[in-house]
C-alpha positions as protocol buffer text, in pm:
chain_id: "A"
residue {
  index: 1
  type: MET
  ca { x: -2521 y: 931 z: 208 }
}
residue {
  index: 2
  type: SER
  ca { x: -2238 y: 1186 z: 209 }
}
residue {
  index: 3
  type: PHE
  ca { x: -2028 y: 1260 z: 515 }
}
residue {
  index: 4
  type: ASN
  ca { x: -2105 y: 1585 z: 698 }
}
residue {
  index: 5
  type: VAL
  ca { x: -1789 y: 1767 z: 812 }
}
residue {
  index: 6
  type: LEU
  ca { x: -1984 y: 1906 z: 1110 }
}
residue {
  index: 7
  type: GLN
  ca { x: -1976 y: 1554 z: 1258 }
}
residue {
  index: 8
  type: LEU
  ca { x: -1603 y: 1600 z: 1320 }
}
residue {
  index: 9
  type: PRO
  ca { x: -1481 y: 1761 z: 1644 }
}
residue {
  index: 10
  type: ARG
  ca { x: -1344 y: 2115 z: 1622 }
}
residue {
  index: 11
  type: LEU
  ca { x: -964 y: 2132 z: 1625 }
}
residue {
  index: 12
  type: ARG
  ca { x: -744 y: 2370 z: 1822 }
}
residue {
  index: 13
  type: ARG
  ca { x: -581 y: 2671 z: 1659 }
}
residue {
  index: 14
  type: HIS
  ca { x: -265 y: 2626 z: 1458 }
}
residue {
  index: 15
  type: SER
  ca { x: 39 y: 2664 z: 1683 }
}
residue {
  index: 16
  type: GLY
  ca { x: 280 y: 2769 z: 1408 }
}
residue {
  index: 17
  type: GLN
  ca { x: 552 y: 2546 z: 1558 }
}
residue {
  index: 18
  type: ARG
  ca { x: 796 y: 2403 z: 1301 }
}
residue {
  index: 19
  type: VAL
  ca { x: 1137 y: 2238 z: 1284 }
}
residue {
  index: 20
  type: ALA
  ca { x: 1347 y: 2158 z: 978 }
}
residue {
  index: 21
  type: SER
  ca { x: 1188 y: 1913 z: 732 }
}
residue {
  index: 22
  type: SER
  ca { x: 1502 y: 1696 z: 748 }
}
residue {
  index: 23
  type: LEU
  ca { x: 1425 y: 1631 z: 1117 }
}
residue {
  index: 24
  type: ILE
  ca { x: 1066 y: 1537 z: 1035 }
}
residue {
  index: 25
  type: HIS
  ca { x: 1190 y: 1292 z: 770 }
}
residue {
  index: 26
  type: GLY
  ca { x: 1421 y: 1146 z: 1035 }
}
residue {
  index: 27
  type: PHE
  ca { x: 1134 y: 1101 z: 1281 }
}
residue {
  index: 28
  type: ALA
  ca { x: 919 y: 942 z: 1009 }
}
residue {
  index: 29
  type: ALA
  ca { x: 1199 y: 704 z: 911 }
}
residue {
  index: 30
  type: HIS
  ca { x: 1214 y: 571 z: 1268 }
}
residue {
  index: 31
  type: SER
  ca { x: 838 y: 511 z: 1284 }
}
residue {
  index: 32
  type: GLY
  ca { x: 805 y: 351 z: 939 }
}
residue {
  index: 33
  type: GLY
  ca { x: 601 y: 634 z: 791 }
}
residue {
  index: 34
  type: GLN
  ca { x: 454 y: 967 z: 882 }
}
residue {
  index: 35
  type: THR
  ca { x: 79 y: 916 z: 892 }
}
residue {
  index: 36
  type: ARG
  ca { x: -162 y: 646 z: 1005 }
}
residue {
  index: 37
  type: LEU
  ca { x: -495 y: 827 z: 964 }
}
residue {
  index: 38
  type: ILE
  ca { x: -473 y: 963 z: 608 }
}
residue {
  index: 39
  type: SER
  ca { x: -319 y: 858 z: 278 }
}
residue {
  index: 40
  type: PRO
  ca { x: -254 y: 1031 z: -56 }
}
residue {
  index: 41
  type: GLN
  ca { x: -471 y: 944 z: -353 }
}
residue {
  index: 42
  type: PHE
  ca { x: -460 y: 1054 z: -716 }
}
residue {
  index: 43
  type: ARG
  ca { x: -782 y: 1207 z: -855 }
}
residue {
  index: 44
  type: SER
  ca { x: -802 y: 1292 z: -1223 }
}
residue {
  index: 45
  type: GLY
  ca { x: -806 y: 1668 z: -1277 }
}
residue {
  index: 46
  type: ARG
  ca { x: -722 y: 1734 z: -911 }
}
residue {
  index: 47
  type: GLY
  ca { x: -384 y: 1572 z: -864 }
}
residue {
  index: 48
  type: ILE
  ca { x: -285 y: 1423 z: -529 }
}
residue {
  index: 49
  type: ILE
  ca { x: -533 y: 1472 z: -245 }
}
residue {
  index: 50
  type: GLN
  ca { x: -546 y: 1338 z: 111 }
}
residue {
  index: 51
  type: VAL
  ca { x: -825 y: 1097 z: 210 }
}
residue {
  index: 52
  type: PRO
  ca { x: -903 y: 906 z: 531 }
}
residue {
  index: 53
  type: ARG
  ca { x: -700 y: 584 z: 527 }
}
residue {
  index: 54
  type: ASN
  ca { x: -1000 y: 365 z: 615 }
}
residue {
  index: 55
  type: GLY
  ca { x: -1260 y: 564 z: 420 }
}
residue {
  index: 56
  type: ALA
  ca { x: -1488 y: 852 z: 510 }
}
residue {
  index: 57
  type: SER
  ca { x: -1759 y: 624 z: 649 }
}
residue {
  index: 58
  type: SER
  ca { x: -1533 y: 499 z: 930 }
}
residue {
  index: 59
  type: VAL
  ca { x: -1340 y: 820 z: 1000 }
}
residue {
  index: 60
  type: LEU
  ca { x: -1519 y: 882 z: 1333 }
}
residue {
  index: 61
  type: GLN
  ca { x: -1375 y: 557 z: 1471 }
}
residue {
  index: 62
  type: GLY
  ca { x: -1017 y: 676 z: 1410 }
}
residue {
  index: 63
  type: LEU
  ca { x: -984 y: 1044 z: 1498 }
}
residue {
  index: 64
  type: ARG
  ca { x: -656 y: 1013 z: 1684 }
}
residue {
  index: 65
  type: SER
  ca { x: -334 y: 816 z: 1662 }
}
residue {
  index: 66
  type: VAL
  ca { x: -47 y: 832 z: 1912 }
}
residue {
  index: 67
  type: GLN
  ca { x: 282 y: 654 z: 1868 }
}
residue {
  index: 68
  type: LYS
  ca { x: 627 y: 677 z: 2017 }
}
residue {
  index: 69
  type: VAL
  ca { x: 871 y: 743 z: 1732 }
}
residue {
  index: 70
  type: MET
  ca { x: 1208 y: 719 z: 1904 }
}
residue {
  index: 71
  type: THR
  ca { x: 1403 y: 734 z: 2226 }
}
residue {
  index: 72
  type: PHE
  ca { x: 1728 y: 929 z: 2229 }
}
residue {
  index: 73
  type: GLU
  ca { x: 2020 y: 699 z: 2309 }
}
residue {
  index: 74
  type: SER
  ca { x: 2394 y: 700 z: 2251 }
}
residue {
  index: 75
  type: SER
  ca { x: 2336 y: 535 z: 1911 }
}
residue {
  index: 76
  type: ASN
  ca { x: 2140 y: 837 z: 1777 }
}
residue {
  index: 77
  type: ARG
  ca { x: 2331 y: 1111 z: 1959 }
}
residue {
  index: 78
  type: ARG
  ca { x: 2413 y: 1292 z: 1631 }
}
residue {
  index: 79
  type: PHE
  ca { x: 2047 y: 1315 z: 1539 }
}
residue {
  index: 80
  type: MET
  ca { x: 1971 y: 1448 z: 1888 }
}
residue {
  index: 81
  type: ALA
  ca { x: 2245 y: 1710 z: 1841 }
}
residue {
  index: 82
  type: ARG
  ca { x: 2084 y: 1819 z: 1510 }
}
residue {
  index: 83
  type: LEU
  ca { x: 1747 y: 1855 z: 1682 }
}
residue {
  index: 84
  type: ASN
  ca { x: 1901 y: 2056 z: 1967 }
}
residue {
  index: 85
  type: HIS
  ca { x: 2077 y: 2284 z: 1720 }
}
residue {
  index: 86
  type: SER
  ca { x: 1745 y: 2359 z: 1550 }
}
residue {
  index: 87
  type: LEU
  ca { x: 1576 y: 2431 z: 1884 }
}
residue {
  index: 88
  type: LYS
  ca { x: 1818 y: 2704 z: 1989 }
}
residue {
  index: 89
  type: GLY
  ca { x: 1721 y: 3068 z: 1974 }
}
residue {
  index: 90
  type: GLY
  ca { x: 1435 y: 3318 z: 1947 }
}
residue {
  index: 91
  type: ASN
  ca { x: 1078 y: 3214 z: 1886 }
}
residue {
  index: 92
  type: SER
  ca { x: 1174 y: 2873 z: 1756 }
}
residue {
  index: 93
  type: TYR
  ca { x: 1143 y: 2725 z: 2103 }
}
residue {
  index: 94
  type: PRO
  ca { x: 869 y: 2465 z: 2122 }
}
residue {
  index: 95
  type: ALA
  ca { x: 558 y: 2527 z: 2330 }
}
residue {
  index: 96
  type: LEU
  ca { x: 459 y: 2309 z: 2621 }
}
residue {
  index: 97
  type: VAL
  ca { x: 116 y: 2158 z: 2562 }
}
residue {
  index: 98
  type: PHE
  ca { x: -107 y: 1911 z: 2739 }
}
residue {
  index: 99
  type: THR
  ca { x: -230 y: 1676 z: 2464 }
}
residue {
  index: 100
  type: LEU
  ca { x: -3 y: 1388 z: 2558 }
}
residue {
  index: 101
  type: GLY
  ca { x: -201 y: 1331 z: 2874 }
}
residue {
  index: 102
  type: LEU
  ca { x: -446 y: 1147 z: 2651 }
}
residue {
  index: 103
  type: VAL
  ca { x: -196 y: 892 z: 2518 }
}
residue {
  index: 104
  type: PHE
  ca { x: -352 y: 599 z: 2700 }
}
residue {
  index: 105
  type: ILE
  ca { x: -719 y: 689 z: 2648 }
}
residue {
  index: 106
  type: PRO
  ca { x: -882 y: 428 z: 2419 }
}
residue {
  index: 107
  type: LEU
  ca { x: -960 y: 545 z: 2067 }
}
residue {
  index: 108
  type: GLY
  ca { x: -1319 y: 567 z: 1951 }
}
residue {
  index: 109
  type: THR
  ca { x: -1473 y: 681 z: 2280 }
}
residue {
  index: 110
  type: ALA
  ca { x: -1724 y: 942 z: 2166 }
}
residue {
  index: 111
  type: GLY
  ca { x: -1740 y: 1131 z: 2496 }
}
residue {
  index: 112
  type: THR
  ca { x: -1363 y: 1142 z: 2522 }
}
residue {
  index: 113
  type: VAL
  ca { x: -1316 y: 1263 z: 2167 }
}
residue {
  index: 114
  type: GLY
  ca { x: -1560 y: 1552 z: 2190 }
}
residue {
  index: 115
  type: GLY
  ca { x: -1503 y: 1649 z: 2549 }
}
residue {
  index: 116
  type: VAL
  ca { x: -1132 y: 1611 z: 2616 }
}
residue {
  index: 117
  type: ILE
  ca { x: -913 y: 1556 z: 2312 }
}
residue {
  index: 118
  type: PHE
  ca { x: -1028 y: 1866 z: 2129 }
}
residue {
  index: 119
  type: GLY
  ca { x: -1131 y: 2061 z: 2436 }
}
residue {
  index: 120
  type: ALA
  ca { x: -971 y: 2357 z: 2607 }
}
residue {
  index: 121
  type: ALA
  ca { x: -740 y: 2138 z: 2815 }
}
residue {
  index: 122
  type: SER
  ca { x: -558 y: 2012 z: 2507 }
}
residue {
  index: 123
  type: THR
  ca { x: -493 y: 2361 z: 2374 }
}
residue {
  index: 124
  type: ALA
  ca { x: -327 y: 2511 z: 2679 }
}
residue {
  index: 125
  type: PHE
  ca { x: 13 y: 2652 z: 2592 }
}
residue {
  index: 126
  type: ASP
  ca { x: 262 y: 2736 z: 2863 }
}
residue {
  index: 127
  type: ARG
  ca { x: 348 y: 3080 z: 2722 }
}
residue {
  index: 128
  type: ALA
  ca { x: 569 y: 3174 z: 3015 }
}
residue {
  index: 129
  type: ARG
  ca { x: 815 y: 2900 z: 2924 }
}
residue {
  index: 130
  type: ARG
  ca { x: 857 y: 2988 z: 2554 }
}
residue {
  index: 131
  type: SER
  ca { x: 1175 y: 3177 z: 2635 }
}
residue {
  index: 132
  type: THR
  ca { x: 1323 y: 2880 z: 2820 }
}
residue {
  index: 133
  type: SER
  ca { x: 1580 y: 2673 z: 2634 }
}
residue {
  index: 134
  type: VAL
  ca { x: 1436 y: 2332 z: 2544 }
}
residue {
  index: 135
  type: LEU
  ca { x: 1690 y: 2066 z: 2459 }
}
residue {
  index: 136
  type: ALA
  ca { x: 1662 y: 1691 z: 2413 }
}
residue {
  index: 137
  type: ARG
  ca { x: 1866 y: 1467 z: 2642 }
}
residue {
  index: 138
  type: GLU
  ca { x: 1941 y: 1096 z: 2639 }
}
residue {
  index: 139
  type: GLY
  ca { x: 1634 y: 908 z: 2755 }
}
residue {
  index: 140
  type: ASP
  ca { x: 1391 y: 1168 z: 2615 }
}
residue {
  index: 141
  type: GLU
  ca { x: 1136 y: 1050 z: 2361 }
}
residue {
  index: 142
  type: ILE
  ca { x: 977 y: 1177 z: 2042 }
}
residue {
  index: 143
  type: TRP
  ca { x: 604 y: 1108 z: 2005 }
}
residue {
  index: 144
  type: HIS
  ca { x: 392 y: 1152 z: 1692 }
}
residue {
  index: 145
  type: VAL
  ca { x: 29 y: 1255 z: 1748 }
}
residue {
  index: 146
  type: GLU
  ca { x: -224 y: 1270 z: 1464 }
}
residue {
  index: 147
  type: GLU
  ca { x: -575 y: 1415 z: 1491 }
}
residue {
  index: 148
  type: ILE
  ca { x: -863 y: 1451 z: 1248 }
}
residue {
  index: 149
  type: GLY
  ca { x: -1126 y: 1719 z: 1299 }
}
residue {
  index: 150
  type: ARG
  ca { x: -1264 y: 2034 z: 1143 }
}
residue {
  index: 151
  type: THR
  ca { x: -1128 y: 2385 z: 1108 }
}
residue {
  index: 152
  type: PHE
  ca { x: -1296 y: 2701 z: 983 }
}
residue {
  index: 153
  type: GLU
  ca { x: -1170 y: 2822 z: 646 }
}
residue {
  index: 154
  type: ASP
  ca { x: -1198 y: 3196 z: 592 }
}
residue {
  index: 155
  type: ASN
  ca { x: -1231 y: 3257 z: 216 }
}
residue {
  index: 156
  type: TYR
  ca { x: -1222 y: 3588 z: 31 }
}
residue {
  index: 157
  type: ILE
  ca { x: -1379 y: 3470 z: -294 }
}
residue {
  index: 158
  type: GLN
  ca { x: -1578 y: 3160 z: -197 }
}
residue {
  index: 159
  type: ASP
  ca { x: -1805 y: 3117 z: 101 }
}
residue {
  index: 160
  type: ASP
  ca { x: -1648 y: 3059 z: 442 }
}
residue {
  index: 161
  type: ARG
  ca { x: -1679 y: 2695 z: 540 }
}
residue {
  index: 162
  type: TRP
  ca { x: -1574 y: 2414 z: 772 }
}
residue {
  index: 163
  type: VAL
  ca { x: -1315 y: 2178 z: 626 }
}
residue {
  index: 164
  type: ALA
  ca { x: -1195 y: 1836 z: 736 }
}
residue {
  index: 165
  type: THR
  ca { x: -837 y: 1871 z: 858 }
}
residue {
  index: 166
  type: HIS
  ca { x: -555 y: 1640 z: 962 }
}
residue {
  index: 167
  type: ILE
  ca { x: -297 y: 1756 z: 1218 }
}
residue {
  index: 168
  type: SER
  ca { x: 40 y: 1583 z: 1241 }
}
residue {
  index: 169
  type: SER
  ca { x: 237 y: 1686 z: 1552 }
}
residue {
  index: 170
  type: TYR
  ca { x: 570 y: 1582 z: 1700 }
}
residue {
  index: 171
  type: PHE
  ca { x: 640 y: 1617 z: 2072 }
}
residue {
  index: 172
  type: LEU
  ca { x: 953 y: 1594 z: 2286 }
}
residue {
  index: 173
  type: VAL
  ca { x: 870 y: 1408 z: 2609 }
}
residue {
  index: 174
  type: ASP
  ca { x: 1074 y: 1354 z: 2922 }
}
residue {
  index: 175
  type: PRO
  ca { x: 947 y: 1016 z: 3054 }
}
residue {
  index: 176
  type: PHE
  ca { x: 1121 y: 1073 z: 3388 }
}
residue {
  index: 177
  type: ARG
  ca { x: 930 y: 1393 z: 3469 }
}
residue {
  index: 178
  type: ARG
  ca { x: 690 y: 1217 z: 3703 }
}
residue {
  index: 179
  type: GLN
  ca { x: 539 y: 1533 z: 3853 }
}
residue {
  index: 180
  type: LYS
  ca { x: 366 y: 1624 z: 3526 }
}
residue {
  index: 181
  type: PRO
  ca { x: 383 y: 1323 z: 3293 }
}
residue {
  index: 182
  type: GLU
  ca { x: 101 y: 1455 z: 3074 }
}
residue {
  index: 183
  type: LYS
  ca { x: 315 y: 1737 z: 2934 }
}
residue {
  index: 184
  type: GLY
  ca { x: 517 y: 1733 z: 2617 }
}
residue {
  index: 185
  type: TRP
  ca { x: 703 y: 2003 z: 2422 }
}
residue {
  index: 186
  type: LEU
  ca { x: 537 y: 2060 z: 2085 }
}
residue {
  index: 187
  type: LEU
  ca { x: 818 y: 2064 z: 1830 }
}
residue {
  index: 188
  type: HIS
  ca { x: 634 y: 2064 z: 1499 }
}
residue {
  index: 189
  type: GLU
  ca { x: 280 y: 2086 z: 1366 }
}
residue {
  index: 190
  type: MET
  ca { x: 164 y: 2036 z: 1009 }
}
residue {
  index: 191
  type: ARG
  ca { x: -193 y: 2052 z: 875 }
}
residue {
  index: 192
  type: ARG
  ca { x: -353 y: 1909 z: 564 }
}
residue {
  index: 193
  type: THR
  ca { x: -705 y: 1938 z: 425 }
}
residue {
  index: 194
  type: ILE
  ca { x: -881 y: 1602 z: 381 }
}
residue {
  index: 195
  type: GLU
  ca { x: -1130 y: 1514 z: 107 }
}
residue {
  index: 196
  type: MET
  ca { x: -1425 y: 1329 z: 261 }
}
residue {
  index: 197
  type: SER
  ca { x: -1615 y: 1236 z: -57 }
}
């Protein structure tokens, strides 16, 4: 029996947030790798594709992964300075989003996955604060959030269709902001199509 992409929850719109790839490599180096939910695989005639790490049949049990990548301390002050340099100016400021409020929700809870993680609450951007300077400070943390779901692909030649998609996002979090601990600044978002067969 083949996997139906419509079984996956619908993902939020692409934010367009990006930082330099050298920073992403630095984050990944601290966490021992960039992705937990998908892995590359070679397919003859198709090259390298992305597949669910534990197979398509069990993908619904692992739709989300959240891990703290690093805490900024005096030992990594230079890396923090590089991040801050990349965050200065124009539309490159990160957007404040609400997805980190779900960090401690157990994985695999069907109601949670459909109703909260991919719901409207997790897509709320604080647009009014996009022009505010966002800079990392000592004690701030970087978190890596991965999600698997479906997005609508608008094709000119082929038929429009739903595709399985993996989102890899990095957030800057101030753990001392007790008033609103669920918020994190979205620094970077990358998407990949996943092959489910």
